[in-house]
C-alpha positions in Angstrom: 95.3 33.3 -109.9 95.8 31.4 -106.7 98.9 29.4 -106.5 97.1 25.6 -106.2 100.7 24.1 -105.4 101.1 26.5 -102.1 97.3 26.2 -101.1 97.6 22.4 -101.4 100.9 22.6 -99.4 99.4 24.9 -96.7 96.5 22.7 -96.1 98.4 19.4 -96.2 100.6 21.1 -93.4 97.5 22.1 -91.6 95.9 18.5 -91.6 99.1 17.2 -90.7 99.5 19.0 -87.8 96.0 18.8 -86.8 96.5 14.8 -86.8 99.8 15.4 -84.5 102.0 13.8 -87.2 105.3 14.9 -88.1 106.7 15.1 -91.8 108.4 12.0 -91.3 105.5 10.0 -89.9 103.4 11.2 -93.0 106.4 10.2 -95.3 106.5 6.9 -93.7 102.9 6.1 -93.9 102.4 7.7 -97.5 105.5 5.7 -99.0 107.1 8.9 -99.9 110.3 10.6 -99.1 110.8 13.2 -96.2 112.0 15.5 -98.9 109.1 14.9 -100.9 106.4 16.1 -98.0 108.4 19.3 -97.2 108.5 20.1 -101.1 104.6 19.4 -101.2 104.2 21.6 -98.0 106.2 24.2 -99.4 104.4 24.2 -102.8 107.5 23.5 -104.6 106.1 20.0 -106.1 102.9 19.1 -107.6 101.6 15.6 -106.4 100.3 12.9 -108.5 96.7 11.7 -108.0 98.1 8.6 -106.6 99.9 10.8 -103.8 96.9 12.9 -103.3 94.6 9.6 -102.9 97.2 8.4 -100.0 97.7 11.6 -98.3 93.5 11.9 -98.1 93.5 8.3 -96.6 96.1 9.1 -94.2 94.7 12.3 -93.1 91.1 11.1 -93.2 90.2 14.2 -95.6 88.4 14.4 -98.8 90.7 15.5 -101.7 89.0 19.1 -101.9 90.0 19.6 -98.5 93.8 19.7 -99.4 93.0 22.3 -102.3 91.3 24.8 -100.1 87.8 24.1 -101.3 85.0 23.9 -98.8 84.4 19.9 -98.2 80.8 18.6 -98.1 82.4 16.9 -95.0 82.9 19.8 -93.2 80.6 21.3 -90.5 80.0 24.7 -89.0 81.7 25.1 -85.6 78.4 25.5 -83.8 77.2 22.3 -85.4 80.5 20.4 -84.4 79.9 21.8 -80.8 76.3 20.2 -80.6 77.3 17.0 -82.2 80.3 16.7 -79.5 78.0 17.9 -76.7 75.3 15.0 -77.7 78.1 12.4 -77.8 79.5 13.5 -74.5 75.6 13.3 -73.0 75.6 9.7 -74.7 78.9 8.6 -72.9 78.1 10.1 -69.6 75.4 7.0 -69.2 77.8 4.2 -70.0 79.5 1.8 -67.6 83.5 1.4 -67.4 83.8 -1.5 -69.4 81.4 0.1 -72.3 83.7 3.0 -72.2 86.5 1.0 -72.6 85.0 -0.5 -75.6 83.8 2.9 -77.0 87.8 4.2 -76.6 89.0 1.1 -78.6 86.7 1.6 -81.3 87.4 5.2 -81.6 91.2 4.2 -81.7 90.6 2.0 -84.3 88.5 4.3 -86.5 91.1 7.1 -85.9 94.0 4.9 -86.6 96.1 6.4 -83.9 
């Protein structure tokens, strides 16, 4: 049987790092202690449903992503590459002002 706390912790760390976030920043945004984030990432603590919800919101991932399951939101790398190419093609046709606006929209959506 797999260790669900360890899997959760490994995935939490992976998604946190993907977002370029420190443990301290994740703790601050989630209203959790730095110690708790560390314990979660090491698989030494089990999060509450409320904590799982907060972490998923902050990291912009569905709950199943943190438990090692395949998320319905995940796409294959080749499909992701194709989508990124389409977006880049669309962006090359925009003016500087339109690009600035798009950047501001993306910044808000990604909460960075």
